[in-house]
mmCIF file of the N, C-alpha and C atoms, coordinates in Angstrom:
data_MODEL
# 
_entry.id   MODEL 
# 
loop_
_atom_site.group_PDB 
_atom_site.id 
_atom_site.type_symbol 
_atom_site.label_atom_id 
_atom_site.label_alt_id 
_atom_site.label_comp_id 
_atom_site.label_asym_id 
_atom_site.label_entity_id 
_atom_site.label_seq_id 
_atom_site.pdbx_PDB_ins_code 
_atom_site.Cartn_x 
_atom_site.Cartn_y 
_atom_site.Cartn_z 
_atom_site.occupancy 
_atom_site.B_iso_or_equiv 
_atom_site.pdbx_formal_charge 
_atom_site.auth_seq_id 
_atom_site.auth_comp_id 
_atom_site.auth_asym_id 
_atom_site.auth_atom_id 
_atom_site.pdbx_PDB_model_num 
ATOM 1   N N  . MET A 1 1  ? 90.841  44.515  121.101 1.00 0.00 ? 1  MET A N  1 
ATOM 2   C CA . MET A 1 1  ? 91.656  45.757  120.997 1.00 0.00 ? 1  MET A CA 1 
ATOM 3   C C  . MET A 1 1  ? 91.429  46.493  119.731 1.00 0.00 ? 1  MET A C  1 
ATOM 4   N N  . GLN A 1 2  ? 91.111  47.743  119.943 1.00 0.00 ? 2  GLN A N  1 
ATOM 5   C CA . GLN A 1 2  ? 90.846  48.640  118.746 1.00 0.00 ? 2  GLN A CA 1 
ATOM 6   C C  . GLN A 1 2  ? 92.150  49.104  117.982 1.00 0.00 ? 2  GLN A C  1 
ATOM 7   N N  . GLU A 1 3  ? 92.070  48.965  116.708 1.00 0.00 ? 3  GLU A N  1 
ATOM 8   C CA . GLU A 1 3  ? 93.185  49.377  115.935 1.00 0.00 ? 3  GLU A CA 1 
ATOM 9   C C  . GLU A 1 3  ? 93.146  50.987  115.688 1.00 0.00 ? 3  GLU A C  1 
ATOM 10  N N  . ILE A 1 4  ? 94.223  51.666  115.927 1.00 0.00 ? 4  ILE A N  1 
ATOM 11  C CA . ILE A 1 4  ? 94.234  53.088  115.814 1.00 0.00 ? 4  ILE A CA 1 
ATOM 12  C C  . ILE A 1 4  ? 94.875  53.531  114.351 1.00 0.00 ? 4  ILE A C  1 
ATOM 13  N N  . ASN A 1 5  ? 94.051  54.166  113.669 1.00 0.00 ? 5  ASN A N  1 
ATOM 14  C CA . ASN A 1 5  ? 94.429  54.545  112.353 1.00 0.00 ? 5  ASN A CA 1 
ATOM 15  C C  . ASN A 1 5  ? 94.827  56.088  112.332 1.00 0.00 ? 5  ASN A C  1 
ATOM 16  N N  . ILE A 1 6  ? 96.104  56.357  112.377 1.00 0.00 ? 6  ILE A N  1 
ATOM 17  C CA . ILE A 1 6  ? 96.605  57.845  112.416 1.00 0.00 ? 6  ILE A CA 1 
ATOM 18  C C  . ILE A 1 6  ? 96.171  58.527  111.244 1.00 0.00 ? 6  ILE A C  1 
ATOM 19  N N  . MET A 1 7  ? 95.917  57.994  110.201 1.00 0.00 ? 7  MET A N  1 
ATOM 20  C CA . MET A 1 7  ? 95.540  58.673  108.985 1.00 0.00 ? 7  MET A CA 1 
ATOM 21  C C  . MET A 1 7  ? 94.121  59.328  109.016 1.00 0.00 ? 7  MET A C  1 
ATOM 22  N N  . ASP A 1 8  ? 93.320  58.746  109.964 1.00 0.00 ? 8  ASP A N  1 
ATOM 23  C CA . ASP A 1 8  ? 91.852  59.275  110.084 1.00 0.00 ? 8  ASP A CA 1 
ATOM 24  C C  . ASP A 1 8  ? 91.883  60.583  110.710 1.00 0.00 ? 8  ASP A C  1 
ATOM 25  N N  . LYS A 1 9  ? 92.921  60.917  111.612 1.00 0.00 ? 9  LYS A N  1 
ATOM 26  C CA . LYS A 1 9  ? 92.877  62.197  112.424 1.00 0.00 ? 9  LYS A CA 1 
ATOM 27  C C  . LYS A 1 9  ? 93.166  63.355  111.251 1.00 0.00 ? 9  LYS A C  1 
ATOM 28  N N  . LYS A 1 10 ? 92.421  64.412  111.491 1.00 0.00 ? 10 LYS A N  1 
ATOM 29  C CA . LYS A 1 10 ? 92.645  65.464  110.623 1.00 0.00 ? 10 LYS A CA 1 
ATOM 30  C C  . LYS A 1 10 ? 93.332  66.623  111.275 1.00 0.00 ? 10 LYS A C  1 
ATOM 31  N N  . ILE A 1 11 ? 94.338  67.094  110.719 1.00 0.00 ? 11 ILE A N  1 
ATOM 32  C CA . ILE A 1 11 ? 95.229  68.160  111.354 1.00 0.00 ? 11 ILE A CA 1 
ATOM 33  C C  . ILE A 1 11 ? 94.998  69.382  110.637 1.00 0.00 ? 11 ILE A C  1 
ATOM 34  N N  . ASP A 1 12 ? 94.609  70.379  111.513 1.00 0.00 ? 12 ASP A N  1 
ATOM 35  C CA . ASP A 1 12 ? 94.212  71.669  110.836 1.00 0.00 ? 12 ASP A CA 1 
ATOM 36  C C  . ASP A 1 12 ? 95.520  72.461  110.643 1.00 0.00 ? 12 ASP A C  1 
ATOM 37  N N  . THR A 1 13 ? 95.980  72.718  109.346 1.00 0.00 ? 13 THR A N  1 
ATOM 38  C CA . THR A 1 13 ? 97.152  73.345  109.047 1.00 0.00 ? 13 THR A CA 1 
ATOM 39  C C  . THR A 1 13 ? 96.929  74.663  108.379 1.00 0.00 ? 13 THR A C  1 
ATOM 40  N N  . SER A 1 14 ? 95.794  75.205  108.430 1.00 0.00 ? 14 SER A N  1 
ATOM 41  C CA . SER A 1 14 ? 95.403  76.500  107.699 1.00 0.00 ? 14 SER A CA 1 
ATOM 42  C C  . SER A 1 14 ? 96.155  77.666  108.319 1.00 0.00 ? 14 SER A C  1 
ATOM 43  N N  . LYS A 1 15 ? 96.379  77.517  109.778 1.00 0.00 ? 15 LYS A N  1 
ATOM 44  C CA . LYS A 1 15 ? 97.184  78.777  110.240 1.00 0.00 ? 15 LYS A CA 1 
ATOM 45  C C  . LYS A 1 15 ? 98.603  78.747  109.754 1.00 0.00 ? 15 LYS A C  1 
ATOM 46  N N  . ASP A 1 16 ? 99.272  77.581  109.486 1.00 0.00 ? 16 ASP A N  1 
ATOM 47  C CA . ASP A 1 16 ? 100.561 77.319  108.844 1.00 0.00 ? 16 ASP A CA 1 
ATOM 48  C C  . ASP A 1 16 ? 100.561 77.868  107.508 1.00 0.00 ? 16 ASP A C  1 
ATOM 49  N N  . PHE A 1 17 ? 99.478  77.699  106.745 1.00 0.00 ? 17 PHE A N  1 
ATOM 50  C CA . PHE A 1 17 ? 99.608  78.050  105.445 1.00 0.00 ? 17 PHE A CA 1 
ATOM 51  C C  . PHE A 1 17 ? 99.300  79.662  105.283 1.00 0.00 ? 17 PHE A C  1 
ATOM 52  N N  . MET A 1 18 ? 98.480  80.165  106.173 1.00 0.00 ? 18 MET A N  1 
ATOM 53  C CA . MET A 1 18 ? 98.347  81.574  106.343 1.00 0.00 ? 18 MET A CA 1 
ATOM 54  C C  . MET A 1 18 ? 99.590  82.227  106.587 1.00 0.00 ? 18 MET A C  1 
ATOM 55  N N  . ALA A 1 19 ? 100.398 81.734  107.558 1.00 0.00 ? 19 ALA A N  1 
ATOM 56  C CA . ALA A 1 19 ? 101.630 82.348  107.923 1.00 0.00 ? 19 ALA A CA 1 
ATOM 57  C C  . ALA A 1 19 ? 102.619 82.255  106.749 1.00 0.00 ? 19 ALA A C  1 
ATOM 58  N N  . PHE A 1 20 ? 102.554 81.035  106.027 1.00 0.00 ? 20 PHE A N  1 
ATOM 59  C CA . PHE A 1 20 ? 103.543 80.895  104.878 1.00 0.00 ? 20 PHE A CA 1 
ATOM 60  C C  . PHE A 1 20 ? 103.165 81.976  103.891 1.00 0.00 ? 20 PHE A C  1 
ATOM 61  N N  . TYR A 1 21 ? 101.955 82.121  103.480 1.00 0.00 ? 21 TYR A N  1 
ATOM 62  C CA . TYR A 1 21 ? 101.532 83.042  102.472 1.00 0.00 ? 21 TYR A CA 1 
ATOM 63  C C  . TYR A 1 21 ? 102.034 84.490  102.898 1.00 0.00 ? 21 TYR A C  1 
ATOM 64  N N  . LYS A 1 22 ? 101.828 84.834  104.058 1.00 0.00 ? 22 LYS A N  1 
ATOM 65  C CA . LYS A 1 22 ? 102.271 86.200  104.452 1.00 0.00 ? 22 LYS A CA 1 
ATOM 66  C C  . LYS A 1 22 ? 103.718 86.382  104.508 1.00 0.00 ? 22 LYS A C  1 
ATOM 67  N N  . LYS A 1 23 ? 104.467 85.311  104.911 1.00 0.00 ? 23 LYS A N  1 
ATOM 68  C CA . LYS A 1 23 ? 105.981 85.411  104.826 1.00 0.00 ? 23 LYS A CA 1 
ATOM 69  C C  . LYS A 1 23 ? 106.415 85.451  103.534 1.00 0.00 ? 23 LYS A C  1 
ATOM 70  N N  . LYS A 1 24 ? 105.844 84.621  102.528 1.00 0.00 ? 24 LYS A N  1 
ATOM 71  C CA . LYS A 1 24 ? 106.303 84.709  101.129 1.00 0.00 ? 24 LYS A CA 1 
ATOM 72  C C  . LYS A 1 24 ? 105.929 85.941  100.506 1.00 0.00 ? 24 LYS A C  1 
ATOM 73  N N  . GLY A 1 25 ? 104.779 86.538  100.919 1.00 0.00 ? 25 GLY A N  1 
ATOM 74  C CA . GLY A 1 25 ? 104.313 87.909  100.308 1.00 0.00 ? 25 GLY A CA 1 
ATOM 75  C C  . GLY A 1 25 ? 105.412 88.967  100.729 1.00 0.00 ? 25 GLY A C  1 
ATOM 76  N N  . ASP A 1 26 ? 105.771 88.892  102.046 1.00 0.00 ? 26 ASP A N  1 
ATOM 77  C CA . ASP A 1 26 ? 106.750 89.950  102.568 1.00 0.00 ? 26 ASP A CA 1 
ATOM 78  C C  . ASP A 1 26 ? 108.006 89.787  101.824 1.00 0.00 ? 26 ASP A C  1 
ATOM 79  N N  . TYR A 1 27 ? 108.487 88.477  101.674 1.00 0.00 ? 27 TYR A N  1 
ATOM 80  C CA . TYR A 1 27 ? 109.769 88.322  100.861 1.00 0.00 ? 27 TYR A CA 1 
ATOM 81  C C  . TYR A 1 27 ? 109.653 88.885  99.432  1.00 0.00 ? 27 TYR A C  1 
ATOM 82  N N  . LEU A 1 28 ? 108.600 88.654  98.812  1.00 0.00 ? 28 LEU A N  1 
ATOM 83  C CA . LEU A 1 28 ? 108.427 89.093  97.397  1.00 0.00 ? 28 LEU A CA 1 
ATOM 84  C C  . LEU A 1 28 ? 108.282 90.730  97.380  1.00 0.00 ? 28 LEU A C  1 
ATOM 85  N N  . VAL A 1 29 ? 107.704 91.257  98.462  1.00 0.00 ? 29 VAL A N  1 
ATOM 86  C CA . VAL A 1 29 ? 107.699 92.740  98.428  1.00 0.00 ? 29 VAL A CA 1 
ATOM 87  C C  . VAL A 1 29 ? 109.151 93.296  98.523  1.00 0.00 ? 29 VAL A C  1 
ATOM 88  N N  . GLU A 1 30 ? 109.833 92.673  99.545  1.00 0.00 ? 30 GLU A N  1 
ATOM 89  C CA . GLU A 1 30 ? 111.257 93.061  99.688  1.00 0.00 ? 30 GLU A CA 1 
ATOM 90  C C  . GLU A 1 30 ? 112.093 92.946  98.492  1.00 0.00 ? 30 GLU A C  1 
ATOM 91  N N  . LEU A 1 31 ? 111.959 91.888  97.734  1.00 0.00 ? 31 LEU A N  1 
ATOM 92  C CA . LEU A 1 31 ? 112.686 91.614  96.546  1.00 0.00 ? 31 LEU A CA 1 
ATOM 93  C C  . LEU A 1 31 ? 112.283 92.674  95.434  1.00 0.00 ? 31 LEU A C  1 
ATOM 94  N N  . SER A 1 32 ? 111.048 92.970  95.417  1.00 0.00 ? 32 SER A N  1 
ATOM 95  C CA . SER A 1 32 ? 110.665 93.896  94.458  1.00 0.00 ? 32 SER A CA 1 
ATOM 96  C C  . SER A 1 32 ? 111.156 95.286  94.600  1.00 0.00 ? 32 SER A C  1 
ATOM 97  N N  . GLU A 1 33 ? 111.324 95.627  95.982  1.00 0.00 ? 33 GLU A N  1 
ATOM 98  C CA . GLU A 1 33 ? 111.975 96.880  96.282  1.00 0.00 ? 33 GLU A CA 1 
ATOM 99  C C  . GLU A 1 33 ? 113.352 96.992  95.892  1.00 0.00 ? 33 GLU A C  1 
ATOM 100 N N  . ASN A 1 34 ? 114.113 95.870  95.969  1.00 0.00 ? 34 ASN A N  1 
ATOM 101 C CA . ASN A 1 34 ? 115.613 95.802  95.404  1.00 0.00 ? 34 ASN A CA 1 
ATOM 102 C C  . ASN A 1 34 ? 115.554 96.099  93.794  1.00 0.00 ? 34 ASN A C  1 
ATOM 103 N N  . HIS A 1 35 ? 114.645 95.326  93.127  1.00 0.00 ? 35 HIS A N  1 
ATOM 104 C CA . HIS A 1 35 ? 114.576 95.505  91.737  1.00 0.00 ? 35 HIS A CA 1 
ATOM 105 C C  . HIS A 1 35 ? 114.193 97.032  91.421  1.00 0.00 ? 35 HIS A C  1 
ATOM 106 N N  . PHE A 1 36 ? 113.247 97.475  92.217  1.00 0.00 ? 36 PHE A N  1 
ATOM 107 C CA . PHE A 1 36 ? 112.892 98.941  91.918  1.00 0.00 ? 36 PHE A CA 1 
ATOM 108 C C  . PHE A 1 36 ? 114.005 99.885  91.985  1.00 0.00 ? 36 PHE A C  1 
ATOM 109 N N  . LYS A 1 37 ? 114.834 99.747  93.087  1.00 0.00 ? 37 LYS A N  1 
ATOM 110 C CA . LYS A 1 37 ? 116.077 100.637 93.306  1.00 0.00 ? 37 LYS A CA 1 
ATOM 111 C C  . LYS A 1 37 ? 117.031 100.415 92.269  1.00 0.00 ? 37 LYS A C  1 
ATOM 112 N N  . ASN A 1 38 ? 117.008 99.241  91.554  1.00 0.00 ? 38 ASN A N  1 
ATOM 113 C CA . ASN A 1 38 ? 118.056 99.020  90.368  1.00 0.00 ? 38 ASN A CA 1 
ATOM 114 C C  . ASN A 1 38 ? 117.317 99.464  88.999  1.00 0.00 ? 38 ASN A C  1 
ATOM 115 N N  . LYS A 1 39 ? 116.136 100.027 89.183  1.00 0.00 ? 39 LYS A N  1 
ATOM 116 C CA . LYS A 1 39 ? 115.376 100.452 87.967  1.00 0.00 ? 39 LYS A CA 1 
ATOM 117 C C  . LYS A 1 39 ? 114.956 99.409  87.072  1.00 0.00 ? 39 LYS A C  1 
ATOM 118 N N  . GLU A 1 40 ? 114.703 98.324  87.604  1.00 0.00 ? 40 GLU A N  1 
ATOM 119 C CA . GLU A 1 40 ? 114.084 97.181  86.923  1.00 0.00 ? 40 GLU A CA 1 
ATOM 120 C C  . GLU A 1 40 ? 112.681 97.137  87.282  1.00 0.00 ? 40 GLU A C  1 
ATOM 121 N N  . TYR A 1 41 ? 111.950 98.147  86.747  1.00 0.00 ? 41 TYR A N  1 
ATOM 122 C CA . TYR A 1 41 ? 110.502 98.349  87.023  1.00 0.00 ? 41 TYR A CA 1 
ATOM 123 C C  . TYR A 1 41 ? 109.628 97.175  86.712  1.00 0.00 ? 41 TYR A C  1 
ATOM 124 N N  . LYS A 1 42 ? 109.828 96.633  85.554  1.00 0.00 ? 42 LYS A N  1 
ATOM 125 C CA . LYS A 1 42 ? 108.961 95.515  85.128  1.00 0.00 ? 42 LYS A CA 1 
ATOM 126 C C  . LYS A 1 42 ? 109.038 94.251  86.014  1.00 0.00 ? 42 LYS A C  1 
ATOM 127 N N  . LYS A 1 43 ? 110.217 93.958  86.438  1.00 0.00 ? 43 LYS A N  1 
ATOM 128 C CA . LYS A 1 43 ? 110.427 92.880  87.356  1.00 0.00 ? 43 LYS A CA 1 
ATOM 129 C C  . LYS A 1 43 ? 109.859 93.223  88.714  1.00 0.00 ? 43 LYS A C  1 
ATOM 130 N N  . ALA A 1 44 ? 109.980 94.481  89.173  1.00 0.00 ? 44 ALA A N  1 
ATOM 131 C CA . ALA A 1 44 ? 109.364 94.913  90.395  1.00 0.00 ? 44 ALA A CA 1 
ATOM 132 C C  . ALA A 1 44 ? 107.951 94.647  90.352  1.00 0.00 ? 44 ALA A C  1 
ATOM 133 N N  . LEU A 1 45 ? 107.292 94.987  89.208  1.00 0.00 ? 45 LEU A N  1 
ATOM 134 C CA . LEU A 1 45 ? 105.673 94.880  89.068  1.00 0.00 ? 45 LEU A CA 1 
ATOM 135 C C  . LEU A 1 45 ? 105.441 93.360  89.198  1.00 0.00 ? 45 LEU A C  1 
ATOM 136 N N  . GLU A 1 46 ? 106.177 92.493  88.574  1.00 0.00 ? 46 GLU A N  1 
ATOM 137 C CA . GLU A 1 46 ? 105.882 91.045  88.490  1.00 0.00 ? 46 GLU A CA 1 
ATOM 138 C C  . GLU A 1 46 ? 105.947 90.487  89.899  1.00 0.00 ? 46 GLU A C  1 
ATOM 139 N N  . LEU A 1 47 ? 107.016 90.902  90.681  1.00 0.00 ? 47 LEU A N  1 
ATOM 140 C CA . LEU A 1 47 ? 107.067 90.495  92.082  1.00 0.00 ? 47 LEU A CA 1 
ATOM 141 C C  . LEU A 1 47 ? 106.027 90.900  92.940  1.00 0.00 ? 47 LEU A C  1 
ATOM 142 N N  . LEU A 1 48 ? 105.597 92.264  92.684  1.00 0.00 ? 48 LEU A N  1 
ATOM 143 C CA . LEU A 1 48 ? 104.483 92.825  93.473  1.00 0.00 ? 48 LEU A CA 1 
ATOM 144 C C  . LEU A 1 48 ? 103.193 92.087  93.109  1.00 0.00 ? 48 LEU A C  1 
ATOM 145 N N  . ASN A 1 49 ? 102.967 91.656  91.860  1.00 0.00 ? 49 ASN A N  1 
ATOM 146 C CA . ASN A 1 49 ? 101.748 90.909  91.515  1.00 0.00 ? 49 ASN A CA 1 
ATOM 147 C C  . ASN A 1 49 ? 101.671 89.562  92.282  1.00 0.00 ? 49 ASN A C  1 
ATOM 148 N N  . GLN A 1 50 ? 102.843 88.947  92.355  1.00 0.00 ? 50 GLN A N  1 
ATOM 149 C CA . GLN A 1 50 ? 102.984 87.559  93.008  1.00 0.00 ? 50 GLN A CA 1 
ATOM 150 C C  . GLN A 1 50 ? 102.780 87.876  94.506  1.00 0.00 ? 50 GLN A C  1 
ATOM 151 N N  . ALA A 1 51 ? 103.364 88.883  95.148  1.00 0.00 ? 51 ALA A N  1 
ATOM 152 C CA . ALA A 1 51 ? 103.066 89.199  96.463  1.00 0.00 ? 51 ALA A CA 1 
ATOM 153 C C  . ALA A 1 51 ? 101.560 89.408  96.819  1.00 0.00 ? 51 ALA A C  1 
ATOM 154 N N  . TYR A 1 52 ? 100.977 90.148  95.947  1.00 0.00 ? 52 TYR A N  1 
ATOM 155 C CA . TYR A 1 52 ? 99.546  90.431  96.061  1.00 0.00 ? 52 TYR A CA 1 
ATOM 156 C C  . TYR A 1 52 ? 98.809  89.102  96.111  1.00 0.00 ? 52 TYR A C  1 
ATOM 157 N N  . ASN A 1 53 ? 99.091  88.207  95.219  1.00 0.00 ? 53 ASN A N  1 
ATOM 158 C CA . ASN A 1 53 ? 98.448  86.835  95.228  1.00 0.00 ? 53 ASN A CA 1 
ATOM 159 C C  . ASN A 1 53 ? 98.667  86.033  96.436  1.00 0.00 ? 53 ASN A C  1 
ATOM 160 N N  . MET A 1 54 ? 99.891  86.199  97.053  1.00 0.00 ? 54 MET A N  1 
ATOM 161 C CA . MET A 1 54 ? 100.278 85.442  98.298  1.00 0.00 ? 54 MET A CA 1 
ATOM 162 C C  . MET A 1 54 ? 99.414  86.071  99.319  1.00 0.00 ? 54 MET A C  1 
ATOM 163 N N  . TYR A 1 55 ? 99.447  87.275  99.511  1.00 0.00 ? 55 TYR A N  1 
ATOM 164 C CA . TYR A 1 55 ? 98.667  88.022  100.652 1.00 0.00 ? 55 TYR A CA 1 
ATOM 165 C C  . TYR A 1 55 ? 97.133  87.649  100.493 1.00 0.00 ? 55 TYR A C  1 
ATOM 166 N N  . THR A 1 56 ? 96.632  87.605  99.347  1.00 0.00 ? 56 THR A N  1 
ATOM 167 C CA . THR A 1 56 ? 95.190  87.229  99.034  1.00 0.00 ? 56 THR A CA 1 
ATOM 168 C C  . THR A 1 56 ? 94.960  85.799  99.479  1.00 0.00 ? 56 THR A C  1 
ATOM 169 N N  . LYS A 1 57 ? 95.816  84.928  99.153  1.00 0.00 ? 57 LYS A N  1 
ATOM 170 C CA . LYS A 1 57 ? 95.760  83.558  99.540  1.00 0.00 ? 57 LYS A CA 1 
ATOM 171 C C  . LYS A 1 57 ? 95.722  83.423  101.045 1.00 0.00 ? 57 LYS A C  1 
ATOM 172 N N  . GLY A 1 58 ? 96.557  84.254  101.692 1.00 0.00 ? 58 GLY A N  1 
ATOM 173 C CA . GLY A 1 58 ? 96.689  84.318  103.035 1.00 0.00 ? 58 GLY A CA 1 
ATOM 174 C C  . GLY A 1 58 ? 95.726  85.173  103.862 1.00 0.00 ? 58 GLY A C  1 
ATOM 175 N N  . LYS A 1 59 ? 94.811  85.635  103.100 1.00 0.00 ? 59 LYS A N  1 
ATOM 176 C CA . LYS A 1 59 ? 93.727  86.562  103.801 1.00 0.00 ? 59 LYS A CA 1 
ATOM 177 C C  . LYS A 1 59 ? 94.390  87.775  104.541 1.00 0.00 ? 59 LYS A C  1 
ATOM 178 N N  . CYS A 1 60 ? 95.459  88.303  103.996 1.00 0.00 ? 60 CYS A N  1 
ATOM 179 C CA . CYS A 1 60 ? 96.195  89.517  104.611 1.00 0.00 ? 60 CYS A CA 1 
ATOM 180 C C  . CYS A 1 60 ? 95.714  90.698  103.743 1.00 0.00 ? 60 CYS A C  1 
ATOM 181 N N  . THR A 1 61 ? 94.443  91.165  104.084 1.00 0.00 ? 61 THR A N  1 
ATOM 182 C CA . THR A 1 61 ? 93.846  92.136  103.227 1.00 0.00 ? 61 THR A CA 1 
ATOM 183 C C  . THR A 1 61 ? 94.569  93.516  103.253 1.00 0.00 ? 61 THR A C  1 
ATOM 184 N N  . GLU A 1 62 ? 95.056  93.922  104.474 1.00 0.00 ? 62 GLU A N  1 
ATOM 185 C CA . GLU A 1 62 ? 95.784  95.218  104.479 1.00 0.00 ? 62 GLU A CA 1 
ATOM 186 C C  . GLU A 1 62 ? 97.069  95.217  103.682 1.00 0.00 ? 62 GLU A C  1 
ATOM 187 N N  . GLU A 1 63 ? 97.903  94.006  103.936 1.00 0.00 ? 63 GLU A N  1 
ATOM 188 C CA . GLU A 1 63 ? 99.014  93.941  102.971 1.00 0.00 ? 63 GLU A CA 1 
ATOM 189 C C  . GLU A 1 63 ? 98.702  93.795  101.563 1.00 0.00 ? 63 GLU A C  1 
ATOM 190 N N  . ALA A 1 64 ? 97.680  93.245  101.195 1.00 0.00 ? 64 ALA A N  1 
ATOM 191 C CA . ALA A 1 64 ? 97.302  93.013  99.766  1.00 0.00 ? 64 ALA A CA 1 
ATOM 192 C C  . ALA A 1 64 ? 97.070  94.423  99.250  1.00 0.00 ? 64 ALA A C  1 
ATOM 193 N N  . GLU A 1 65 ? 96.218  95.236  99.969  1.00 0.00 ? 65 GLU A N  1 
ATOM 194 C CA . GLU A 1 65 ? 95.915  96.562  99.370  1.00 0.00 ? 65 GLU A CA 1 
ATOM 195 C C  . GLU A 1 65 ? 97.121  97.478  99.295  1.00 0.00 ? 65 GLU A C  1 
ATOM 196 N N  . ASN A 1 66 ? 98.036  97.451  100.302 1.00 0.00 ? 66 ASN A N  1 
ATOM 197 C CA . ASN A 1 66 ? 99.180  98.107  100.322 1.00 0.00 ? 66 ASN A CA 1 
ATOM 198 C C  . ASN A 1 66 ? 100.046 97.875  98.989  1.00 0.00 ? 66 ASN A C  1 
ATOM 199 N N  . THR A 1 67 ? 100.160 96.471  98.661  1.00 0.00 ? 67 THR A N  1 
ATOM 200 C CA . THR A 1 67 ? 100.932 95.998  97.644  1.00 0.00 ? 67 THR A CA 1 
ATOM 201 C C  . THR A 1 67 ? 100.354 96.465  96.298  1.00 0.00 ? 67 THR A C  1 
ATOM 202 N N  . LYS A 1 68 ? 99.050  96.397  96.228  1.00 0.00 ? 68 LYS A N  1 
ATOM 203 C CA . LYS A 1 68 ? 98.200  96.765  95.078  1.00 0.00 ? 68 LYS A CA 1 
ATOM 204 C C  . LYS A 1 68 ? 98.542  98.282  94.764  1.00 0.00 ? 68 LYS A C  1 
ATOM 205 N N  . GLN A 1 69 ? 98.546  99.029  95.835  1.00 0.00 ? 69 GLN A N  1 
ATOM 206 C CA . GLN A 1 69 ? 98.776  100.520 95.631  1.00 0.00 ? 69 GLN A CA 1 
ATOM 207 C C  . GLN A 1 69 ? 100.147 100.772 95.175  1.00 0.00 ? 69 GLN A C  1 
ATOM 208 N N  . LYS A 1 70 ? 101.133 100.109 95.708  1.00 0.00 ? 70 LYS A N  1 
ATOM 209 C CA . LYS A 1 70 ? 102.525 100.213 95.314  1.00 0.00 ? 70 LYS A CA 1 
ATOM 210 C C  . LYS A 1 70 ? 102.589 99.822  93.792  1.00 0.00 ? 70 LYS A C  1 
ATOM 211 N N  . PHE A 1 71 ? 101.957 98.695  93.351  1.00 0.00 ? 71 PHE A N  1 
ATOM 212 C CA . PHE A 1 71 ? 101.846 98.260  92.051  1.00 0.00 ? 71 PHE A CA 1 
ATOM 213 C C  . PHE A 1 71 ? 101.381 99.418  91.032  1.00 0.00 ? 71 PHE A C  1 
ATOM 214 N N  . GLN A 1 72 ? 100.239 99.977  91.423  1.00 0.00 ? 72 GLN A N  1 
ATOM 215 C CA . GLN A 1 72 ? 99.551  101.068 90.727  1.00 0.00 ? 72 GLN A CA 1 
ATOM 216 C C  . GLN A 1 72 ? 100.480 102.155 90.567  1.00 0.00 ? 72 GLN A C  1 
ATOM 217 N N  . GLU A 1 73 ? 101.110 102.609 91.560  1.00 0.00 ? 73 GLU A N  1 
ATOM 218 C CA . GLU A 1 73 ? 102.082 103.816 91.635  1.00 0.00 ? 73 GLU A CA 1 
ATOM 219 C C  . GLU A 1 73 ? 103.222 103.574 90.686  1.00 0.00 ? 73 GLU A C  1 
ATOM 220 N N  . ILE A 1 74 ? 103.821 102.428 90.621  1.00 0.00 ? 74 ILE A N  1 
ATOM 221 C CA . ILE A 1 74 ? 105.034 102.174 89.748  1.00 0.00 ? 74 ILE A CA 1 
ATOM 222 C C  . ILE A 1 74 ? 104.454 102.116 88.411  1.00 0.00 ? 74 ILE A C  1 
ATOM 223 N N  . LYS A 1 75 ? 103.243 101.505 88.160  1.00 0.00 ? 75 LYS A N  1 
ATOM 224 C CA . LYS A 1 75 ? 102.748 101.261 86.818  1.00 0.00 ? 75 LYS A CA 1 
ATOM 225 C C  . LYS A 1 75 ? 102.544 102.695 86.248  1.00 0.00 ? 75 LYS A C  1 
ATOM 226 N N  . GLN A 1 76 ? 101.806 103.609 87.000  1.00 0.00 ? 76 GLN A N  1 
ATOM 227 C CA . GLN A 1 76 ? 101.369 104.865 86.574  1.00 0.00 ? 76 GLN A CA 1 
ATOM 228 C C  . GLN A 1 76 ? 102.677 105.755 86.228  1.00 0.00 ? 76 GLN A C  1 
ATOM 229 N N  . THR A 1 77 ? 103.661 105.669 87.112  1.00 0.00 ? 77 THR A N  1 
ATOM 230 C CA . THR A 1 77 ? 104.823 106.529 86.994  1.00 0.00 ? 77 THR A CA 1 
ATOM 231 C C  . THR A 1 77 ? 105.774 106.150 85.841  1.00 0.00 ? 77 THR A C  1 
ATOM 232 N N  . HIS A 1 78 ? 105.971 104.811 85.710  1.00 0.00 ? 78 HIS A N  1 
ATOM 233 C CA . HIS A 1 78 ? 107.040 104.236 84.869  1.00 0.00 ? 78 HIS A CA 1 
ATOM 234 C C  . HIS A 1 78 ? 106.437 103.644 83.644  1.00 0.00 ? 78 HIS A C  1 
ATOM 235 N N  . PHE A 1 79 ? 105.216 103.468 83.560  1.00 0.00 ? 79 PHE A N  1 
ATOM 236 C CA . PHE A 1 79 ? 104.628 102.899 82.307  1.00 0.00 ? 79 PHE A CA 1 
ATOM 237 C C  . PHE A 1 79 ? 103.300 103.559 81.837  1.00 0.00 ? 79 PHE A C  1 
ATOM 238 N N  . LYS A 1 80 ? 103.502 104.880 81.750  1.00 0.00 ? 80 LYS A N  1 
ATOM 239 C CA . LYS A 1 80 ? 102.387 105.768 81.337  1.00 0.00 ? 80 LYS A CA 1 
ATOM 240 C C  . LYS A 1 80 ? 101.778 105.366 80.069  1.00 0.00 ? 80 LYS A C  1 
ATOM 241 N N  . ASN A 1 81 ? 102.746 105.141 79.057  1.00 0.00 ? 81 ASN A N  1 
ATOM 242 C CA . ASN A 1 81 ? 102.298 105.004 77.640  1.00 0.00 ? 81 ASN A CA 1 
ATOM 243 C C  . ASN A 1 81 ? 101.921 103.670 77.293  1.00 0.00 ? 81 ASN A C  1 
ATOM 244 N N  . GLU A 1 82 ? 101.959 102.685 78.176  1.00 0.00 ? 82 GLU A N  1 
ATOM 245 C CA . GLU A 1 82 ? 101.615 101.305 77.844  1.00 0.00 ? 82 GLU A CA 1 
ATOM 246 C C  . GLU A 1 82 ? 100.245 100.922 78.236  1.00 0.00 ? 82 GLU A C  1 
# 
């Protein structure tokens, strides 16, 4: 009788991680919008940066580019002198 080793089977979880990164990115963008509405621009930028990284990890290129554009707009509008 052959022994079955469950640990030898590889499970592909990459789709789950991709979905997680997109969901996390969406959440961070939404959170940044709340901070932006409260005029907490620095915190909004921090959250957009984190969202961009999540989208990049999840290979969500369109969302990453949109997030990068929002980041640049806020930075140019509210942090001109820095």
